[in-house]
Structure formats: structure tokens, C-alpha cells
C-alpha positions in Angstrom: 14.9 20.4 -24.5 15.2 18.6 -27.9 15.0 15.2 -25.9 11.9 16.3 -24.1 10.2 17.4 -27.4 11.2 14.1 -28.9 9.5 12.4 -25.9 6.1 14.6 -26.2 6.5 13.4 -30.0 6.2 9.8 -28.8 3.5 10.4 -26.5 1.4 12.5 -28.8 -0.1 9.4 -30.6 -3.8 8.4 -30.3 -2.7 4.8 -30.0 -0.5 5.4 -27.4 -3.1 7.6 -25.3 -5.8 4.7 -25.9 -3.3 2.0 -24.7 -2.7 4.1 -21.5 -6.5 4.5 -21.1 -7.0 0.8 -21.6 -4.4 -0.4 -19.2 -5.6 2.2 -16.5 -8.9 0.7 -16.7 -7.7 -3.1 -16.4 -5.4 -1.8 -13.5 -8.6 -0.3 -11.7 -10.6 -3.7 -12.1 -7.9 -5.7 -11.0 -7.0 -3.6 -8.1 -10.5 -3.2 -7.0 -11.0 -7.0 -6.8 -9.7 -8.5 -3.6 -6.6 -10.8 -4.4 -5.6 -9.3 -7.5 -2.6 -7.0 -7.4 -0.9 -4.5 -9.6 1.6 -7.4 -10.3 -1.0 -9.6 -12.1 -2.7 -6.7 -13.9 1.0 -5.9 -15.5 1.8 -9.7 -16.3 -1.7 -10.1 -18.1 -1.0 -7.2 -20.3 2.8 -8.1 -21.0 1.6 -10.6 -24.1 -0.6 -7.7 -25.6 2.5 -5.4 -25.7 4.4 -7.6 -28.1 3.3 -6.2 -31.4 3.3 -2.4 -29.9 6.2 0.3 -29.9 8.0 0.8 -26.7 6.0 4.1 -25.7 2.6 2.7 -26.4 3.5 -0.9 -24.8 5.3 0.8 -21.7 2.3 3.3 -21.3 -0.1 0.4 -21.1 1.8 -1.6 -18.4 2.2 1.9 -16.7 -1.5 2.6 -16.9 -2.2 -0.9 -15.3 0.5 -0.2 -12.2 -1.1 3.4 -11.3 -4.8 2.2 -11.7 -4.3 -1.0 -9.7 -2.5 0.7 -6.9 -5.6 3.4 -6.9 -8.4 0.9 -7.4 -7.5 -0.7 -4.2 -8.9 1.9 -2.5 -12.6 1.5 -3.7 -13.4 -1.8 -1.7 -11.1 -0.6 1.0 -13.4 2.3 1.6 -16.8 0.9 0.6 -16.4 -2.7 2.5 -13.4 -2.3 4.6 -11.5 -5.0 2.1 -8.3 -3.6 0.9 -7.9 -4.5 -2.6 -4.1 -4.3 -2.2 -1.8 -4.5 0.5 -1.0 -1.0 0.1 -4.6 0.0 0.9 -4.7 -1.3 4.4 -4.4 2.1 5.8 -7.2 3.0 3.8 -9.5 1.1 5.6 -8.8 2.9 9.2 -10.6 6.2 8.3 -12.2 5.3 4.6 -14.6 2.6 5.9 -15.7 4.6 8.8 -16.6 7.4 6.6 -18.6 5.1 4.2 -20.6 3.9 7.5 -21.4 7.6 8.3 -23.0 8.0 4.8 -20.0 9.9 3.6 -18.7 7.0 0.9 -18.9 9.8 -1.9 -16.7 12.0 -0.1 -14.4 9.1 1.0 -14.1 8.4 -2.7 -13.6 11.9 -3.6 -11.1 12.5 -1.3 -9.1 9.4 -2.2 -9.2 9.7 -5.6 -7.8 13.3 -5.7 -5.2 12.8 -3.1 -4.3 9.5 -5.4 -3.7 11.8 -8.1 -1.9 14.6 -6.4 0.5 12.0 -4.8 0.9 10.2 -8.3 2.0 13.5 -10.1 3.9 14.7 -7.4 5.8 11.4 -7.1 6.3 11.6 -11.1 7.8 15.2 -10.5 10.1 13.6 -8.1 10.8 11.1 -10.0 12.0 13.3 -13.0 13.9 15.7 -10.8 15.6 13.7 -8.2 15.9 9.8 -9.7 19.8 9.8 -9.5 20.4 11.0 -6.0 17.5 9.0 -4.5 18.8 6.0 -6.2 22.3 6.9 -4.8 20.6 6.9 -1.3 18.7 3.8 -1.7 22.0 1.9 -2.7 23.4 2.9 0.9 20.8 0.4 2.5 22.3 -2.7 4.0 21.0 -5.1 6.7 21.6 -2.7 9.3 19.6 0.1 7.9 16.8 -2.2 6.7 16.5 -3.6 10.2 16.5 -0.2 11.6 13.5 0.6 9.0 11.8 -2.4 10.2 12.2 -1.2 13.7 10.8 2.1 13.0 8.0 0.8 11.1 7.2 -1.4 14.2 6.8 1.6 16.4 3.9 2.6 14.1 2.0 -0.5 15.7 1.2 1.9 18.8 0.0 4.6 16.6 -2.7 2.6 14.4 -3.8 0.7 17.3 -7.5 1.3 17.6 -8.6 1.6 21.3 -6.3 0.1 23.7 -2.4 0.3 22.8 -1.8 -2.7 24.7 -4.2 -4.8 22.4 -2.6 -3.2 19.4 0.8 -4.3 20.6 -0.6 -7.8 21.4 -1.8 -8.1 18.0 1.4 -6.9 16.4 3.4 -9.2 18.3 1.0 -12.1 17.1 1.9 -10.9 13.7 5.7 -10.8 14.2 5.2 -14.4 15.5 3.6 -15.4 12.2 6.2 -14.1 10.3 8.8 -16.5 12.1 6.7 -19.6 10.1 9.2 -21.0 7.4 12.5 -21.7 6.6 15.2 -19.8 8.9 16.4 -17.0 6.9 20.1 -17.7 7.5 20.4 -21.7 8.2 17.1 -22.9 6.2 15.9 -25.0 9.4 12.1 -25.6 9.3 10.2 -23.5 12.0 6.7 -23.9 12.9 5.6 -25.5 9.5 3.9 -28.5 11.1 5.5 -30.5 7.9 3.2 -28.3 5.4 5.3 -27.8 2.3 3.4 -24.9 1.6 4.9 -22.7 4.4 8.4 -23.7 4.0 8.5 -19.9 2.4 6.6 -18.7 5.3 2.8 -17.4 5.4 2.1 -15.8 2.1 0.7 -12.0 2.4 -2.2 -12.5 0.5 -4.5 -15.2 2.0 -3.5 -13.4 5.5 -4.6 -10.1 4.0 -7.6 -11.3 2.3 -8.8 -13.6 5.5 -7.9 -10.9 8.1 -10.1 -8.2 6.3 -12.3 -9.6 3.9 -13.5 -12.9 5.2 -13.3 -11.5 8.7 -15.9 -8.6 7.5 -18.3 -11.3 5.8 -18.5 -13.1 9.2 -18.9 -10.0 11.0 -21.9 -9.0 8.6 -23.2 -12.6 8.6 -23.1 -13.0 12.8 -24.1 -9.4 13.1 -26.9 -8.3 10.6 -27.0 -4.6 12.2 -23.4 -4.3 10.8 -24.4 -5.5 7.5 -27.2 -3.1 7.3 -25.6 0.0 8.8 -24.1 1.2 5.4 -27.4 0.8 4.0 -29.4 2.7 6.8 -26.8 5.6 6.6 -28.0 7.8 3.6 -25.3 8.3 1.3 -24.5 12.2 0.1 -24.0 12.1 -3.9 -23.5 15.8 -3.8 -20.1 15.3 -2.1 -18.9 12.8 -4.6 -16.6 15.1 -6.3 -12.9 16.2 -5.6 -12.7 18.4 -2.4 -10.1 20.7 -3.4 -10.4 22.9 -0.7 -10.0 20.5 1.8 -7.0 19.0 -0.2 -5.4 22.7 0.1 -6.0 22.8 3.9 -4.0 19.6 4.1 -1.1 20.5 2.2 1.1 19.8 4.7 0.0 15.9 5.2 -0.1 15.4 1.3 3.6 17.1 1.2 5.0 14.9 4.0 3.1 11.8 2.7 4.4 12.0 -0.9 7.9 12.4 0.2 7.9 9.7 2.4 6.2 7.3 -0.4 8.5 8.5 -2.9 11.7 7.6 -0.6 10.5 4.3 0.8 9.3 3.3 -2.8 12.8 3.9 -3.8 14.2 1.5 -1.1 14.1 -2.0 -2.8 11.9 -4.3 -0.8 10.3 -1.8 1.2 7.0 -1.3 -0.7 3.8 0.5 -0.2 2.5 -1.1 2.6 5.4 0.3 4.8 5.2 3.8 3.2 1.4 4.3 3.7 1.9 3.2 7.5 4.7 5.7 8.1 2.6 8.5 6.2 -0.4 7.6 8.4 1.4 7.8 11.8 3.5 11.2 10.4 -0.3 12.7 9.6 -1.4 11.8 13.0 1.6 13.3 15.0 1.3 16.7 12.7 -2.6 17.0 13.2 -4.3 19.2 15.9 -6.9 16.5 16.3 -4.9 13.0 16.5 -7.9 11.4 18.3 -9.9 11.7 15.0 -7.8 9.3 13.1 -9.4 6.1 12.8 -13.1 7.4 13.0 -13.3 8.7 9.7 -11.1 11.4 9.3 -10.4 12.6 5.8 -6.8 13.6 6.7 -5.8 9.9 7.4 -7.5 8.9 4.2 -5.6 11.9 2.3 -2.0 10.5 4.0 -2.6 6.7 3.1 -3.6 7.4 -0.6 -1.3 10.0 -1.6 1.5 8.2 -0.3 0.5 4.8 -1.9 0.6 6.6 -5.3 3.9 8.5 -4.7 5.3 5.0 -3.9 4.7 4.1 -7.3 7.0 7.0 -8.6 9.8 5.9 -6.1 9.6 2.3 -6.9 10.2 3.0 -10.5 13.5 5.2 -9.5 16.0 2.0 -8.8 14.2 0.3 -11.5 15.2 2.6 -14.3 18.4 4.1 -12.9 20.0 1.0 -11.4 18.1 -1.9 -13.0 17.1 -3.3 -9.5 13.2 -3.4 -8.9 11.5 -2.2 -5.7 8.8 -4.6 -5.5 7.0 -7.4 -7.3 5.3 -5.2 -9.8 8.0 -3.1 -10.8 9.9 -6.6 -11.2 7.3 -7.6 -13.8 7.1 -4.3 -15.2 11.0 -4.5 -15.8 10.5 -7.8 -17.7 8.0 -6.0 -19.7 10.5 -3.3 -20.6 13.2 -5.6 -21.3 10.7 -7.1 -23.9 10.2 -3.6 -25.5 14.2 -3.4 -25.9 14.5 -1.0 -23.2 17.6 -2.1 -20.5 16.9 -0.4 -17.2 20.4 0.7 -15.7 22.8 3.5 -15.6 23.1 3.7 -19.1 19.6 4.0 -20.1 19.5 8.2 -19.3 22.4 8.5 -22.2 21.5 5.7 -24.7 17.6 6.1 -24.9 16.8 9.4 -23.2 13.7 10.1 -25.2 12.3 6.7 -24.3 13.0 7.6 -20.7 11.4 10.9 -20.8 8.4 9.3 -22.9 8.0 7.0 -19.7 7.8 9.8 -17.5 5.4 11.5 -19.5 3.2 8.3 -19.9 3.6 8.1 -16.1 2.0 11.3 -15.7 -0.9 10.4 -18.2 -1.8 7.5 -16.4 -2.4 9.2 -13.4 -4.5 11.6 -15.3 -6.5 8.9 -16.8 -6.8 7.1 -13.2 -8.3 10.6 -12.1 -10.8 10.9 -14.9 -11.8 7.2 -15.0 -12.4 7.0 -11.1 -14.1 10.2 -11.1 -16.8 9.2 -14.0 -17.5 5.9 -12.0 -17.7 7.6 -8.3 -21.3 7.1 -8.4 -21.5 3.9 -9.5 -18.9 2.8 -6.9 -21.0 4.3 -4.1 -24.0 2.2 -5.5 -22.1 -1.0 -4.4 -23.6 0.1 -0.8 -27.4 -0.6 -2.0 -26.7 -4.1 -3.0 -28.5 -6.3 -0.3 -26.1 -7.9 2.0 -27.5 -11.4 1.5 -26.2 -10.8 -2.2 -23.1 -9.0 -1.7 -21.4 -11.1 0.9 -21.2 -14.4 -1.2 -20.3 -12.4 -4.3 -17.2 -11.1 -2.1 -16.4 -14.4 -0.8 -16.5 -15.7 -4.1 -14.0 -13.2 -5.3 -11.5 -13.9 -2.2 -11.7 -17.6 -3.1 -10.7 -16.9 -6.6 -8.1 -14.3 -6.1 -6.3 -16.3 -3.4 -6.6 -19.7 -5.4 -5.6 -18.1 -8.8 -2.2 -16.9 -7.6 -0.8 -20.4 -6.8 -3.7 -22.5 -7.2 -3.2 -24.0 -3.7 -5.9 -25.5 -1.8 -3.9 -25.1 1.5 -3.6 -21.3 1.0 -7.6 -21.4 0.8 -7.8 -22.9 4.2 -5.2 -20.6 5.8 -7.4 -17.8 4.1 -10.5 -19.1 6.1 -8.3 -19.3 9.2 -7.0 -15.9 9.1 -10.7 -14.8 8.7 -11.7 -16.5 11.7 -8.8 -14.8 13.7 -9.7 -11.6 12.2 -13.3 -11.7 13.4 -12.3 -12.5 17.2 -9.7 -9.9 17.0 -12.0 -7.1 16.0 -14.9 -8.2 18.0 -12.6 -8.0 21.2 -10.9 -4.8 20.2 -7.4 -5.8 19.1 -7.7 -5.0 15.4 -6.3 -6.6 12.1 -4.1 -3.9 10.9 -1.3 -4.1 13.7 -1.4 -8.1 12.6 -0.5 -7.3 9.0 2.0 -4.7 10.0 3.6 -7.2 12.0 3.7 -9.9 9.5 5.0 -7.4 7.0 7.7 -6.1 8.9 8.7 -9.0 10.8 10.5 -11.2 8.1 12.2 -7.8 6.8 13.4 -6.9 10.5 14.5 -10.8 11.6 16.5 -11.5 8.4 18.2 -8.2 8.2 19.1 -8.7 11.8 20.5 -12.1 11.6 22.5 -11.0 8.4 23.7 -8.0 10.1 25.2 -9.8 13.0 26.7 -12.1 10.5 28.6 -9.2 8.4 29.4 -7.5 11.6 31.1 -10.8 13.2 28.4 -10.4 16.1 29.3 -7.0 16.8 25.7 -5.5 17.5 27.2 -2.0 17.8 27.5 -1.4 14.3 23.8 -0.9 14.1 24.2 2.1 16.2 27.2 3.5 14.5 25.9 3.6 11.0 24.5 7.2 10.3 21.2 6.1 8.5 20.4 2.8 10.9 21.3 5.2 13.9 19.2 7.9 12.9 16.1 5.6 12.3 16.7 3.8 15.4 16.9 6.9 17.3 13.6 8.3 15.8 11.8 4.9 16.5 12.7 5.6 20.3 11.8 9.1 20.2 8.3 8.2 18.5 7.8 5.6 21.0 8.2 7.9 23.9 5.8 10.7 22.4 3.1 7.9 21.8 3.6 6.8 25.3 3.4 10.4 26.8 0.3 11.0 24.6 -1.3 8.0 26.2 -0.5 9.3 29.4 -1.8 12.5 28.7 -5.1 11.1 27.3 -5.9 8.9 30.3 -5.3 11.9 32.6 -7.6 14.1 30.7 -10.3 11.2 30.8 -9.8 11.0 34.5 -10.3 14.5 34.8 -13.6 14.5 32.4 -15.1 12.0 34.5 -14.2 13.5 37.8 
């Protein structure tokens, strides 16, 4: 109790609170701009923390972390452009809601779900950090391979329209994931002699191209798509937290936050995987799964609550083991080290008041994120009133700046435009772009760990089925795939009966 009181004393400083607010604001701005990520927001703020105390500096970095993850939902809902990779699932229901004149409601749902997921993630971080970290340490090549297979099964659920077309798009993503150096032998594969492809296809130009550039092309070619958001009158009275709706969706929030924390605690998994898994789970739990992908609030709740719970989960291995769960937490760990905080098993004993101060700062960062987004929600919705002839060039400009600004690569700009053209045709013919991104994200994870597992187990593939965690995940993947196929068969039978 005395440690908690000391932590409250560290946080109860106006300078610390202002630092958290400032970091959260920058994170929201960075997360809402295509191509700018949470890792970039944290990296930009690290030099500003040199003269600050540990809690003040860390609070600012945590604010940027939370703000960037939540901010990615703003362009995902309004423009069908995910601000961060973990916001891909947000586009599936958020953008259709905006096209129906419910942009305010969609933002209200997203902001509230983000806050609830973030706070629950913080509470689980405080209560369950050591056991969850110990569980994450049990993941080896077999478990990561099984997690990848389990994630790939979700392609069948997130596919809009035809499941076959969604699977084809997913296989395309898997094929693209094989570009680059072989994870075991180092041999070059499908690089075409391009040095920029040695490390594989970077996720950022693929993500921006498939969603942002393809949307710009769609609106240019089909002006009815560009004008539909303007023609649909936006309901500003719904631009507030829908607490009643969130209360009714408590099961979705509970399952999504738990998935987000657990997946976030697994190094290398990340928010993209947890959001897809949570979205798929919410769809299975729903009494109206056919509404998902058409502008259903529960899909939005699942994605956003999981995203922000993942942030809390990602802090678990970083603080307890000194192992960053993703790129953003790796940069954040660098910021902690600069402040004299050494993440690892000894941190909770040697600097307990700092640890609890971090926990409290994380909760305050989520609260700051909620307040700032609620104050700006009406301003966000007004983006839809900007004429398309002005909005589309601005979007394209931010895409170019975002992609080029990361590595300074002209080749990645051409790659972005190529993916934009690919995404345009995929959407036009009903294949969708979300399965491609999921296949690209999970392809390298699945292949590399399959190959490593076969090396570790001396070619004995049965070890993938004998290890408890991997066997459980593979079994769930088979069950879920069977469930999806059965559901598809029932839907076809019902459609035939309705047309008869």
C-alpha cells in the first residue's frame, strides 16, 4: 500500500499531467495520419524527455503510445484508411457506418470501446503481469506456427461476400509474404534483383496502398463513391459515448480485451493479429453474424477494445522480462532505459514505486485519450464535408509523406502505388483487401516458425501436435474452419429456400 501511495505522489504533479496530455495529443495526431505509427510518435518525443523526471518522461511516452493506437480509428472510420496496422478491422464496420450517415455514432463507439479496452488492459496488466509473462515465455516455434495457422483461419470469417474469393485474396497475401530472403537459408526469393526487397515486402507501403491509394482511385474513377458520404446526412446528436450499447455488448468487450492482452503479451504477435481474432470471436458470438461488415457496431467494439487492450498486454513482457512485444514497445523500452529504468525481473523489487507510477500513468493516458477524442469528435466528422476534389489529393500527399518518411525509399513509393492498383481491382471484383493484409502479416510468422520448428525437432512434424499449446491452437483452428464451412452451407441453403 505504501508503494501505491508513493506512486500517487509521483503522478499528482501538474507537470506530469501536462506531459501525459501533450504526449496523448501528439499520439492522436500521428495515429490519425496514414503512414505515421505509434513507434514514430514515441521516437519523436524521446529527445524531449531528456530533462524530465522518470515518471514525467515515461508518462509522455505512454500518452503517445495510447493516443497513436486509438487515433488510427479516425481515418479508418471516416475514409476507409487505417491509420495504423491494428486499425484494419476497424474499417470493416466503421466505414460502412460513416457511409450511412452514422460517422458520429461510429466514432463515439470507437472512442468509448478504446477507453474501456485500454483501462481493462491496464487493470489486467497490474494484476496478472507475472503469470501472463510466464505464459508468453512458453511460446516457441511450434506455438507461433499454430498461432499463425489459427489466425489464417480467420480469413474465412473476415472475407466480405464469397468465402472463396476471400481465401484467394488471403493466399495472395501468403504468396507476397514469401518475397525476400529465406528465413533459414538466406536465399533470395522473388526479389527481381531489388535490394529493397531483401528483407521482404514492408507492411507500411502495402497497407497504405491497399487501403488509402485504392480508396483514392475508387473515388476518382467512381465519383458516386466519393460523394456518397456527403449525400448521407451525418447525425451529430449521436456523437457521444453510447454507454447503453456498450453495456449490452459486455461479452464482446470482455472477450476482446482478454484476447488483446494475451496476444499483446506474446512477443512478435501485435495488435493486427489480436484485432482480427477478436473480430472473428465477436462474429461467432453474435446472434446476427450476417450484419458484420455492413456497419455493425459490435464489430467496431471488438476491434477497438482489443487494439487498446493489446497496448497493456504489450507492456507485460517489456516490464517483467525486458522483452519488447512489438516495435512501439521496443522504442518505449529505449525511452525507459534513458530515464534510468531497467525493465526486467528485478524492476518490481528495486523500483516498485516507478512501476506503479507507470501503471497509473497508463490509466491516465487512456483517460486523456478519451477526453481529447470526445472533444474533437464533431471536428473529425466534418472531414466528410470536405469536397472530394480537395480531400483526395490531401490524402494522397499524406500517404506519400508517410511512406517516404520512414526509410526515404523511392522504391517503396512505387510499391505503394502498385498495391493501390491491386487493391482497387480486388475491391472492384469482390475479393477485399483485409484478407491480403492478414495473409501478409501472418505469412512470414507462419513460414519462419514452421521452418525453425522442423529444424529444432529434427524434421519430426508430430511435435507440432504433441505440444499442449500448439495442439490446442491447431485443434481450435480446425474446429473454427469446420464451423465456418457449416455456416456457409446453412446460409446457401437458406438463400435457396428464400428464392424458391
